[in-house]
C-alpha positions, -999 to 999 in steps of 0.1 A, spaced: 0 3 -2 14 36 -12 20 62 17 -13 84 25 6 114 24 -1 129 -10 16 124 -42 38 147 -63 24 160 -100 1 132 -108 -20 140 -140 -51 133 -145 -60 125 -187 -73 156 -200 -89 133 -229 -124 113 -217 -107 78 -228 -109 61 -193 -137 29 -175 -174 37 -187 -188 7 -164 -176 -3 -126 -160 -40 -133 -160 -63 -97 -135 -49 -84 -136 -21 -102 -120 14 -79 -121 54 -83 -109 87 -69 -139 100 -45 -126 142 -47 -131 152 -8 -143 192 -8 -149 194 27 -145 178 60 -135 143 43 -103 159 37 -95 156 69 -81 111 68 -96 112 110 -128 128 99 -134 101 67 -118 75 79 -156 74 101 -172 67 68 -151 38 60 -149 22 95 -180 42 113 -179 64 144 -186 94 161 -161 126 144 -145 155 176 -181 176 185 -201 161 154 -235 153 158 -240 120 145 -223 85 147 -220 67 107 -223 28 111 -189 24 84 -187 11 44 -196 -28 40 -153 -30 37 -138 -8 57 -108 -9 49 -83 23 45 -78 42 6 -54 28 -9 -40 64 -16 -46 96 -13 -34 124 -33 -47 167 -36 -62 182 -60 -71 210 -74 -106 215 -90 -121 239 -113 -151 258 -95 -151 266 -57 -168 259 -23 -193 279 -7 -212 268 24 -248 272 24 -278 253 46 -272 242 70 -250 211 82 -274 182 109 -241 167 121 -221 204 127 -245 230 123 -241 262 103 -235 262 67 -223 224 42 -194 231 22 -210 224 -17 -191 227 -49 -198 249 -76 -181 238 -111 -190 264 -127 -180 293 -106 -144 303 -116 -114 297 -97 -105 266 -88 -105 244 -57 -82 224 -34 -97 187 -30 -82 153 -14 -85 119 -37 -93 88 -22 -84 55 -40 -117 33 -27 -134 3 -42 -177 8 -65 -183 -2 -31 -168 17 -9 -177 53 -31 -207 38 -31 -213 37 13 -202 69 9 -224 82 -7 -253 61 9 -240 82 49 -236 113 29 -271 114 20 -289 99 54 -299 65 36 -280 29 49 -249 15 40 -250 -24 13 -262 -14 -21 -235 -8 -49 -243 27 -71 -244 23 -110 -223 49 -123 -226 38 -158 -239 78 -165 -218 104 -143 -187 82 -161 -200 85 -197 -216 120 -195 -194 136 -164 -227 146 -139 -258 119 -123 -289 138 -108 -298 100 -83 -322 124 -61 -328 158 -51 -310 158 -21 -285 183 -13 -251 156 -24 -272 131 -42 -252 148 -78 -223 133 -93 -198 146 -113 -166 134 -130 -144 159 -130 -114 146 -146 -95 110 -146 -66 103 -128 -45 75 -142 -63 61 -162 -101 57 -135 -122 85 -126 -125 113 -99 -162 114 -86 -171 134 -67 -206 153 -44 -228 179 -50 -259 197 -41 -278 200 -80 -279 236 -77 -262 269 -87 -242 288 -62 -264 317 -67 -299 298 -57 -283 284 -25 -284 310 8 -252 317 17 -247 303 56 -223 301 86 -198 267 89 -195 259 123 -167 260 132 -160 231 141 -163 223 106 -140 246 95 -117 231 121 -117 195 101 -118 220 63 -85 234 77 -65 201 91 -78 184 61 -61 212 35 -28 214 68 -27 172 54 -33 168 15 -18 198 5 4 215 34 -3 244 31 -1 267 62 -21 277 83 -24 313 73 -32 304 40 -54 279 53 -76 305 68 -65 330 36 -92 305 20 -118 294 37 -122 331 53 -129 343 18 -158 317 9 -189 326 -1 -211 318 36 -181 326 52 -169 363 39 -181 381 63 -187 361 90 -154 345 102 -124 367 98 -93 342 92 -73 351 126 -106 332 138 -103 306 118 -66 302 121 -74 301 158 -96 272 155 -61 250 145 -39 234 172 -7 248 182 9 215 162 -13 221 133 -8 263 135 24 257 125 31 240 91 71 240 81 68 220 58 41 194 31 27 166 49 54 142 67 45 106 41 53 128 8 51 161 -9 17 178 -10 17 197 -48 -15 196 -61 -24 187 -95 -45 201 -121 -85 174 -133 -84 168 -163 -110 192 -174 -137 210 -166 -176 194 -156 -193 195 -186 -227 206 -195 -247 230 -172 -258 217 -129 -292 229 -131 
């Protein structure tokens, strides 16, 4: 198994060539951009458990093994906070691929079954059934329901495997911004530190500028959410360099 700290210089393909349907033992990259960028928090989805400060205990996946790899990515679009989280209170993090700019994410190499069970838990459903990924692999987008994390997006290809993520079916402009809770922001900050090796000041500036957090959180207050060991970031994670890589292409089409 390769280390989870991050890979350098890996670049997804710019084309659309890749597997068109999941076969036995198929794997995908799950691109996390919210609290799941923090490996400890993501492990609660895989193995079950309750993250510190959260209001929910997760049942975990049928396959509780850790991800094979984790790599930093930059996805086209923007992170924003809206609605209210039942887990953390405050605004939830969502991804709009049609907004300008780029969004840091952390991609985990998991099985199709694990990705399906993460989707189920994000959608407040019991895990246990594999998703049909045919549409999202072919079209780049598949709405599996009206809920906040029930739209699948294919952000590109990495090492011949699809990079998939979850978001809401609406545009950022169609959702009222909402201030995220301190516990939730701390998980995002830890994930950016782990996955991208960013120093605390850069993390705080980035999160404080996201819609929903902008004007509601000062960078200094977000930096204060990190402990002393997390706040000082002399370099990338010890398991490997964390130079972010770009996805192969933007999500095609217009998200309704």
